[in-house]
C-alpha positions as CSV (number, residue, x, y, z in Angstrom):
1,X,41.2,-11.2,-4.9
2,X,39.8,-14.5,-4.0
3,X,40.9,-13.8,-0.1
4,X,38.5,-10.7,-0.2
5,X,35.8,-12.8,-1.7
6,X,36.2,-15.5,1.4
7,X,36.2,-12.8,4.0
8,X,33.1,-11.3,2.7
9,X,31.4,-14.6,2.7
10,X,32.5,-15.5,6.1
11,X,31.4,-12.4,7.7
12,X,28.1,-12.0,5.5
13,X,27.3,-15.6,7.2
14,X,28.3,-14.2,10.8
15,X,25.9,-11.5,10.4
16,X,23.3,-13.8,9.5
17,X,23.8,-16.3,11.9
18,X,23.7,-13.5,14.7
19,X,20.9,-11.5,13.0
20,X,18.7,-14.8,12.9
21,X,19.5,-16.0,16.2
22,X,18.4,-13.2,18.1
23,X,14.7,-11.8,16.8
24,X,15.6,-8.3,18.4
25,X,18.8,-8.4,16.3
26,X,17.1,-9.7,13.1
27,X,14.2,-6.8,13.4
28,X,16.3,-4.2,13.9
29,X,19.0,-5.3,11.1
30,X,16.1,-6.0,8.7
31,X,15.0,-2.2,9.0
32,X,18.6,-1.1,8.6
33,X,19.2,-3.2,5.5
34,X,15.7,-2.7,3.6
35,X,15.0,0.8,5.2
36,X,12.1,2.2,7.1
37,X,10.2,5.2,6.7
38,X,8.7,4.8,10.1
39,X,8.4,7.9,11.8
40,X,8.8,10.1,8.7
41,X,6.2,12.1,7.0
42,X,5.8,12.9,3.4
43,X,7.8,16.0,3.7
44,X,11.1,13.8,3.5
45,X,10.0,12.9,0.4
46,X,9.4,16.5,-0.6
47,X,13.0,17.3,0.2
48,X,14.3,15.0,-2.6
49,X,11.8,15.5,-5.3
50,X,14.4,17.8,-6.7
51,X,16.7,15.5,-7.2
52,X,14.6,12.8,-8.4
53,X,13.4,15.3,-11.1
54,X,17.0,15.8,-12.1
55,X,17.7,12.3,-12.4
56,X,14.9,12.0,-14.6
57,X,16.0,14.9,-17.0
58,X,19.5,13.3,-16.7
59,X,18.4,9.8,-17.7
60,X,16.3,11.1,-20.8
61,X,19.4,13.5,-22.0
62,X,21.6,10.4,-21.8
63,X,19.1,8.4,-23.8
64,X,20.8,9.1,-27.3
65,X,24.1,8.9,-26.0
66,X,23.3,5.4,-24.8
67,X,21.9,4.3,-27.9
68,X,25.4,5.5,-29.8
69,X,27.0,3.6,-27.1
70,X,24.8,0.5,-27.9
71,X,26.6,0.4,-31.3
72,X,30.0,0.4,-29.7
73,X,32.6,2.7,-28.1
74,X,34.2,3.5,-31.7
75,X,30.8,4.0,-33.3
76,X,29.6,6.2,-30.6
77,X,32.7,8.4,-30.5
78,X,32.5,8.8,-34.1
79,X,29.0,10.1,-33.5
80,X,30.7,13.0,-31.0
81,X,29.2,11.0,-28.1
82,X,31.1,11.9,-24.7
83,X,30.9,8.1,-23.7
84,X,32.9,8.8,-20.6
85,X,30.1,11.9,-19.7
86,X,27.1,9.6,-20.8
87,X,28.4,6.5,-18.7
88,X,28.5,8.5,-15.8
89,X,25.7,10.5,-15.9
90,X,23.5,7.1,-16.9
91,X,25.2,5.5,-13.7
92,X,24.4,8.3,-11.6
93,X,20.8,8.9,-12.9
94,X,19.8,5.3,-12.5
95,X,21.4,4.8,-9.2
96,X,19.0,7.9,-8.0
97,X,16.2,6.7,-9.8
98,X,16.4,3.0,-8.4
99,X,16.6,4.4,-4.7
100,X,13.6,6.4,-5.7
101,X,11.6,3.6,-6.7
102,X,13.0,1.7,-3.6
103,X,11.6,4.7,-1.5
104,X,8.2,4.6,-3.3
105,X,7.6,1.3,-2.7
106,X,8.5,1.8,1.3
107,X,6.1,4.9,1.1
108,X,3.4,3.0,-0.4
109,X,3.9,0.1,2.4
110,X,2.8,2.9,4.5
111,X,-0.9,2.9,3.7
112,X,-3.1,0.6,5.9
113,X,-4.1,-0.9,3.0
114,X,-1.0,-1.9,1.4
115,X,0.5,-3.5,4.9
116,X,2.4,-6.4,3.5
117,X,2.2,-5.6,-0.2
118,X,4.8,-7.4,-2.0
119,X,7.6,-5.3,-3.9
120,X,6.9,-6.8,-7.1
121,X,3.2,-5.7,-7.3
122,X,4.2,-2.0,-6.7
123,X,7.2,-2.6,-9.3
124,X,4.9,-3.9,-11.8
125,X,2.1,-1.4,-11.3
126,X,4.5,1.9,-11.9
127,X,7.0,0.0,-14.1
128,X,4.2,-1.6,-16.3
129,X,2.5,1.6,-17.2
130,X,5.7,3.4,-17.7
131,X,6.9,0.7,-19.8
132,X,3.6,0.6,-22.0
133,X,3.9,4.6,-22.6
134,X,7.5,4.0,-23.7
135,X,6.5,1.4,-26.1
136,X,3.8,3.4,-27.4
137,X,5.9,6.5,-27.7
138,X,8.2,4.2,-29.8
139,X,5.5,2.6,-32.0
140,X,4.3,6.2,-32.7
141,X,8.2,6.9,-33.9
142,X,7.9,4.1,-36.2
143,X,10.6,2.3,-34.3
144,X,8.9,-0.5,-33.6
């Protein structure tokens, strides 16, 4: 296990050294690692929209199971929750939604006014509104 970590660290250092020493390599490496929407239109976003919608629905449907899991494995099983399915669904849904959030940030940066806009601002703007809606909903339910 330690040997894998050492090899990974050495190879990562090598990739970074090469990419930083040659500007052309660094630019292509950066676009490969971060991702780029250069040369793409918004039709690409429409093709993945059903997958994102399914991930949103799956995330909402697993909320109850995740709440049960928060009480512990045995308590979740006693409530009838299929813990393996809840974990798998939550993992896939959160992965798809995280990728969608990163893609949304890249899409926003395509607008001329957003050139060089920090990722945190877009995340705060979208995530803050969503978090506010969740808090209002929880307060109406009497949870908070």
